[in-house]
BADREN-812198 format. One record per residue (C-alpha): x, y, z; residue number from 0. Coordinates in Angstrom, 1 decimal, padded with zeros to 4 digits. Layout:
N
SITE px py pz rogu
SITE X Y Z NUM .
...
This chain:
310
SITE px py pz rogu
SITE 059.1 -004.2 024.7 0 .
SITE 060.8 -000.8 024.2 1 .
SITE 058.6 002.4 023.7 2 .
SITE 059.7 002.7 020.1 3 .
SITE 058.7 -001.0 019.4 4 .
SITE 055.4 -000.4 021.2 5 .
SITE 054.6 002.6 019.0 6 .
SITE 055.5 000.7 015.9 7 .
SITE 053.3 -002.2 017.0 8 .
SITE 050.4 000.1 017.9 9 .
SITE 050.7 001.9 014.5 10 .
SITE 050.7 -001.4 012.7 11 .
SITE 047.6 -002.6 014.5 12 .
SITE 045.7 000.6 013.7 13 .
SITE 046.8 000.4 010.1 14 .
SITE 045.7 -003.2 009.9 15 .
SITE 042.3 -002.3 011.4 16 .
SITE 041.8 000.5 008.9 17 .
SITE 042.8 -001.8 006.0 18 .
SITE 040.4 -004.5 007.3 19 .
SITE 037.6 -002.0 007.5 20 .
SITE 038.3 -000.9 003.9 21 .
SITE 037.9 -004.5 002.7 22 .
SITE 034.4 -004.8 004.0 23 .
SITE 031.6 -004.9 001.4 24 .
SITE 030.6 -001.3 000.6 25 .
SITE 026.9 -002.0 001.4 26 .
SITE 027.6 -003.8 004.7 27 .
SITE 026.9 -000.8 006.8 28 .
SITE 024.2 000.8 004.6 29 .
SITE 020.9 001.8 006.2 30 .
SITE 017.7 002.6 004.4 31 .
SITE 014.4 003.8 005.9 32 .
SITE 010.9 002.9 004.5 33 .
SITE 007.3 003.3 005.7 34 .
SITE 005.2 000.3 006.3 35 .
SITE 002.0 000.7 004.2 36 .
SITE -001.2 000.6 006.3 37 .
SITE -002.9 -002.0 004.0 38 .
SITE -001.9 -005.6 003.8 39 .
SITE -001.1 -005.8 000.1 40 .
SITE 001.3 -002.8 000.4 41 .
SITE 002.8 -004.3 003.5 42 .
SITE 003.5 -007.5 001.6 43 .
SITE 005.3 -005.7 -001.2 44 .
SITE 007.4 -003.7 001.2 45 .
SITE 008.3 -006.8 003.3 46 .
SITE 009.4 -008.6 000.1 47 .
SITE 011.7 -005.7 -000.7 48 .
SITE 013.0 -005.4 002.8 49 .
SITE 013.7 -009.2 003.1 50 .
SITE 015.6 -009.3 -000.2 51 .
SITE 017.5 -006.1 000.6 52 .
SITE 018.6 -007.4 004.0 53 .
SITE 019.2 -011.1 003.2 54 .
SITE 020.7 -010.8 -000.3 55 .
SITE 022.2 -007.3 -000.6 56 .
SITE 023.6 -006.5 002.9 57 .
SITE 021.2 -003.6 003.7 58 .
SITE 019.6 -002.9 007.1 59 .
SITE 016.1 -001.5 006.7 60 .
SITE 014.4 000.7 009.3 61 .
SITE 010.7 000.0 008.7 62 .
SITE 008.7 002.9 010.1 63 .
SITE 005.0 002.7 011.0 64 .
SITE 003.2 005.9 009.8 65 .
SITE 000.0 006.7 008.0 66 .
SITE 000.1 006.6 004.3 67 .
SITE -000.6 009.8 002.3 68 .
SITE 000.9 013.3 002.0 69 .
SITE 003.2 012.9 005.1 70 .
SITE 005.0 010.0 003.5 71 .
SITE 005.8 011.9 000.3 72 .
SITE 006.9 015.0 002.2 73 .
SITE 009.2 012.9 004.4 74 .
SITE 010.6 011.2 001.3 75 .
SITE 011.2 014.4 -000.5 76 .
SITE 013.0 015.7 002.6 77 .
SITE 015.3 012.7 002.7 78 .
SITE 013.8 011.3 006.0 79 .
SITE 012.6 008.2 004.0 80 .
SITE 014.6 006.4 001.3 81 .
SITE 011.8 004.5 -000.5 82 .
SITE 008.2 003.4 -000.4 83 .
SITE 006.1 000.6 -001.9 84 .
SITE 002.9 000.2 -003.9 85 .
SITE 001.6 003.7 -004.1 86 .
SITE -001.9 003.8 -005.7 87 .
SITE -002.1 006.8 -008.1 88 .
SITE -005.8 007.5 -007.3 89 .
SITE -005.0 007.8 -003.6 90 .
SITE -002.1 010.3 -003.9 91 .
SITE -002.5 013.9 -004.7 92 .
SITE 001.2 014.3 -003.9 93 .
SITE 002.3 012.5 -007.1 94 .
SITE 001.2 015.4 -009.2 95 .
SITE 003.4 017.7 -007.2 96 .
SITE 006.5 015.6 -006.6 97 .
SITE 006.8 012.9 -009.3 98 .
SITE 008.0 013.9 -012.7 99 .
SITE 006.0 011.2 -014.6 100 .
SITE 002.8 012.8 -013.2 101 .
SITE 003.8 016.4 -013.8 102 .
SITE 005.6 017.0 -010.5 103 .
SITE 009.0 018.6 -009.7 104 .
SITE 011.0 015.4 -009.3 105 .
SITE 011.5 015.7 -005.5 106 .
SITE 010.2 012.1 -005.3 107 .
SITE 011.4 009.5 -007.8 108 .
SITE 009.1 007.1 -009.7 109 .
SITE 010.9 003.7 -009.4 110 .
SITE 008.7 001.4 -011.5 111 .
SITE 005.4 -000.5 -011.5 112 .
SITE 004.9 -003.2 -008.8 113 .
SITE 002.8 -005.4 -011.0 114 .
SITE -000.3 -004.8 -008.8 115 .
SITE -003.2 -003.2 -010.8 116 .
SITE -006.1 -002.1 -008.7 117 .
SITE -009.7 -001.3 -009.1 118 .
SITE -011.7 000.5 -006.4 119 .
SITE -015.5 001.1 -005.9 120 .
SITE -018.4 000.7 -003.6 121 .
SITE -020.0 -002.8 -003.1 122 .
SITE -023.2 -004.3 -001.7 123 .
SITE -023.8 -008.0 -000.9 124 .
SITE -025.4 -009.9 -003.7 125 .
SITE -028.2 -011.3 -001.4 126 .
SITE -029.5 -007.7 -001.0 127 .
SITE -029.7 -007.2 -004.8 128 .
SITE -031.3 -010.6 -005.3 129 .
SITE -033.8 -010.4 -002.5 130 .
SITE -034.6 -006.6 -002.2 131 .
SITE -033.1 -004.4 -004.8 132 .
SITE -032.8 -006.1 -008.3 133 .
SITE -032.5 -002.6 -010.0 134 .
SITE -029.7 -001.5 -007.8 135 .
SITE -026.8 -001.0 -010.2 136 .
SITE -025.4 002.5 -009.8 137 .
SITE -024.9 005.3 -007.3 138 .
SITE -028.0 006.9 -008.8 139 .
SITE -030.1 004.0 -007.4 140 .
SITE -028.8 004.2 -003.8 141 .
SITE -031.2 006.8 -002.4 142 .
SITE -034.2 004.6 -003.2 143 .
SITE -032.9 002.1 -000.7 144 .
SITE -031.2 004.3 001.8 145 .
SITE -033.5 003.3 004.7 146 .
SITE -032.1 -000.2 004.4 147 .
SITE -028.6 001.1 005.1 148 .
SITE -029.5 003.7 007.7 149 .
SITE -028.4 003.4 011.4 150 .
SITE -029.0 005.4 014.5 151 .
SITE -025.8 007.3 014.0 152 .
SITE -026.7 008.4 010.4 153 .
SITE -030.1 009.8 011.4 154 .
SITE -032.1 008.5 008.5 155 .
SITE -029.3 008.6 005.9 156 .
SITE -027.7 005.5 004.5 157 .
SITE -024.3 004.4 005.8 158 .
SITE -021.2 003.7 003.8 159 .
SITE -018.4 001.7 005.4 160 .
SITE -015.8 004.1 003.9 161 .
SITE -012.1 004.2 003.3 162 .
SITE -010.7 003.4 006.7 163 .
SITE -008.7 006.6 007.1 164 .
SITE -008.6 010.2 005.6 165 .
SITE -004.9 009.6 004.8 166 .
SITE -005.9 007.4 001.9 167 .
SITE -007.5 010.5 000.2 168 .
SITE -010.7 008.7 -000.9 169 .
SITE -012.9 011.8 -000.2 170 .
SITE -015.9 009.5 000.2 171 .
SITE -018.1 012.1 001.9 172 .
SITE -017.3 014.7 -000.7 173 .
SITE -018.1 012.1 -003.5 174 .
SITE -021.4 011.2 -001.9 175 .
SITE -022.4 014.9 -001.5 176 .
SITE -021.3 015.9 -005.0 177 .
SITE -023.3 012.9 -006.5 178 .
SITE -026.4 013.7 -004.4 179 .
SITE -026.2 010.3 -002.6 180 .
SITE -027.9 010.7 000.8 181 .
SITE -025.4 008.6 002.8 182 .
SITE -022.9 009.2 005.5 183 .
SITE -019.3 008.0 005.0 184 .
SITE -018.1 006.3 008.3 185 .
SITE -014.3 005.8 008.6 186 .
SITE -013.5 003.0 011.0 187 .
SITE -009.7 003.7 011.3 188 .
SITE -008.2 000.5 010.0 189 .
SITE -008.7 -001.9 007.1 190 .
SITE -009.1 -004.7 009.5 191 .
SITE -012.1 -003.0 011.3 192 .
SITE -013.8 -002.3 007.9 193 .
SITE -013.5 -006.0 006.9 194 .
SITE -014.7 -007.2 010.3 195 .
SITE -017.8 -005.1 010.2 196 .
SITE -018.6 -006.1 006.6 197 .
SITE -018.2 -009.8 007.4 198 .
SITE -020.3 -009.5 010.6 199 .
SITE -023.1 -007.9 008.6 200 .
SITE -022.8 -010.5 005.9 201 .
SITE -023.1 -013.3 008.4 202 .
SITE -026.3 -011.7 009.6 203 .
SITE -027.5 -011.1 006.1 204 .
SITE -027.8 -007.4 006.7 205 .
SITE -027.5 -004.8 003.9 206 .
SITE -024.3 -002.8 003.8 207 .
SITE -022.5 -000.5 001.4 208 .
SITE -018.7 -001.0 001.5 209 .
SITE -015.7 000.7 000.0 210 .
SITE -013.4 -002.0 -001.3 211 .
SITE -010.8 -002.7 -003.9 212 .
SITE -009.6 -005.5 -006.1 213 .
SITE -007.5 -007.6 -005.9 214 .
SITE -008.5 -008.6 -002.4 215 .
SITE -009.4 -011.7 -000.5 216 .
SITE -012.7 -010.1 000.6 217 .
SITE -014.2 -010.8 -002.9 218 .
SITE -013.4 -014.5 -002.4 219 .
SITE -014.9 -014.5 001.1 220 .
SITE -018.0 -012.5 000.3 221 .
SITE -020.2 -012.4 -002.8 222 .
SITE -020.3 -008.7 -003.5 223 .
SITE -021.8 -006.6 -006.4 224 .
SITE -020.0 -003.5 -007.6 225 .
SITE -022.0 -000.2 -007.6 226 .
SITE -021.3 001.8 -010.8 227 .
SITE -019.8 005.2 -010.3 228 .
SITE -019.1 007.9 -012.9 229 .
SITE -016.1 007.2 -015.0 230 .
SITE -012.9 008.6 -013.6 231 .
SITE -012.2 012.2 -014.5 232 .
SITE -009.3 014.0 -012.8 233 .
SITE -010.9 017.4 -013.5 234 .
SITE -014.1 016.6 -011.6 235 .
SITE -012.7 014.3 -008.9 236 .
SITE -014.0 013.3 -006.4 237 .
SITE -017.4 013.4 -008.2 238 .
SITE -016.3 010.3 -010.1 239 .
SITE -015.1 006.8 -009.5 240 .
SITE -011.4 005.7 -009.3 241 .
SITE -009.2 005.1 -012.2 242 .
SITE -007.5 001.8 -012.8 243 .
SITE -004.5 002.0 -010.5 244 .
SITE -001.2 000.8 -011.9 245 .
SITE 000.7 000.9 -008.6 246 .
SITE 004.4 001.8 -008.3 247 .
SITE 007.4 002.0 -006.0 248 .
SITE 009.0 005.3 -005.3 249 .
SITE 012.0 006.8 -003.6 250 .
SITE 014.2 009.7 -002.6 251 .
SITE 016.2 010.7 -005.7 252 .
SITE 019.5 011.3 -003.9 253 .
SITE 019.2 008.1 -001.9 254 .
SITE 018.4 006.0 -005.0 255 .
SITE 021.3 007.6 -006.9 256 .
SITE 023.6 006.6 -004.1 257 .
SITE 022.1 003.1 -003.7 258 .
SITE 021.8 002.0 -007.3 259 .
SITE 021.5 -001.7 -006.4 260 .
SITE 018.5 -001.0 -004.1 261 .
SITE 017.0 001.2 -006.8 262 .
SITE 017.4 -001.6 -009.3 263 .
SITE 015.5 -004.0 -007.1 264 .
SITE 012.7 -001.5 -006.4 265 .
SITE 012.4 -000.7 -010.1 266 .
SITE 012.3 -004.3 -011.3 267 .
SITE 010.4 -006.3 -008.6 268 .
SITE 007.1 -007.4 -010.0 269 .
SITE 004.3 -009.3 -008.3 270 .
SITE 001.0 -010.3 -009.9 271 .
SITE -002.5 -009.6 -008.4 272 .
SITE -003.0 -013.3 -008.0 273 .
SITE 000.3 -013.9 -006.1 274 .
SITE -000.4 -011.0 -003.8 275 .
SITE -004.0 -012.0 -003.1 276 .
SITE -002.9 -015.4 -001.9 277 .
SITE -000.5 -013.9 000.6 278 .
SITE -003.0 -011.3 001.8 279 .
SITE -005.5 -014.2 002.3 280 .
SITE -002.9 -016.1 004.4 281 .
SITE -002.3 -013.0 006.5 282 .
SITE -005.7 -011.5 007.0 283 .
SITE -007.9 -014.6 007.0 284 .
SITE -005.6 -017.4 008.2 285 .
SITE -003.8 -015.2 010.7 286 .
SITE -000.3 -015.8 009.6 287 .
SITE 002.5 -013.3 010.2 288 .
SITE 003.5 -011.1 007.2 289 .
SITE 007.2 -012.1 007.5 290 .
SITE 006.3 -015.8 007.7 291 .
SITE 004.1 -015.5 004.5 292 .
SITE 006.7 -013.5 002.6 293 .
SITE 009.5 -015.9 003.6 294 .
SITE 007.5 -018.9 002.3 295 .
SITE 006.8 -017.1 -001.0 296 .
SITE 010.5 -016.3 -001.4 297 .
SITE 011.5 -019.9 -000.7 298 .
SITE 009.0 -021.2 -003.3 299 .
SITE 009.7 -018.6 -006.0 300 .
SITE 013.4 -018.1 -006.1 301 .
SITE 013.5 -018.3 -009.9 302 .
SITE 011.1 -015.3 -010.0 303 .
SITE 012.7 -012.9 -007.5 304 .
SITE 016.3 -013.5 -008.4 305 .
SITE 015.5 -011.9 -011.7 306 .
SITE 014.8 -008.7 -009.8 307 .
SITE 018.4 -008.4 -008.5 308 .
SITE 021.1 -006.3 -010.1 309 .
């Protein structure tokens, strides 16, 4: 082969390669980053989104383990994260600063409700109410029974199994102090540790005060009585209970504008409390893998989730 023919052949090969690359689907090389929520329900919602994005829409998702809270919103506003799943309004002070719908500057975009509507409070086991404290109904009654909840570490005060981590922004100790409840809020670090301690105490029929939320499998596993807290008031928070939480997906505005198909999915996916609770039960109680449970739900509910696609 002469040099001129070799040059022509090489040029043709390069041109063909460029043309071939140009014919690939536009989304084939797309990458998005998202945090993995540090509670099982949120992890389920994000795994649903990730699986659909990867299997149906040719995305590759980098799922990042990091604590929920302010850091997630700051990373998203900076463009280091592309989207997030199932934010609970009561647990996010950042929404008021960054999300337009809550009065923020728009540096983080509200994508749409997830379908999960949450209620949070403090709970005691029903056997304690029935056998010891029939008049225990609200936070104002707790001090009468604090000795039943006291431990060596609380030095005579009652003990609350509190929100697992400060990143959830529950402000449990502040709430107790503002309401005059002589209890100590103990953060165990993870959701799993909190449920394990509550279940152990329940098995021994010991009294305990537990932070929990609905929907959750813990209410099917344990017979719990909700303690009344003052009605939610944003102006006096945290000296109140939580509002009803209509949870939502959220994203980086620039990324969502660039990836409109992904934005469509995140804005339109919708999972009921009942559907999520079944999956959470399978993961946290039956010990199944999140991916395994999500894959099974997707296989059984294709008529539902295909409606979420662009």
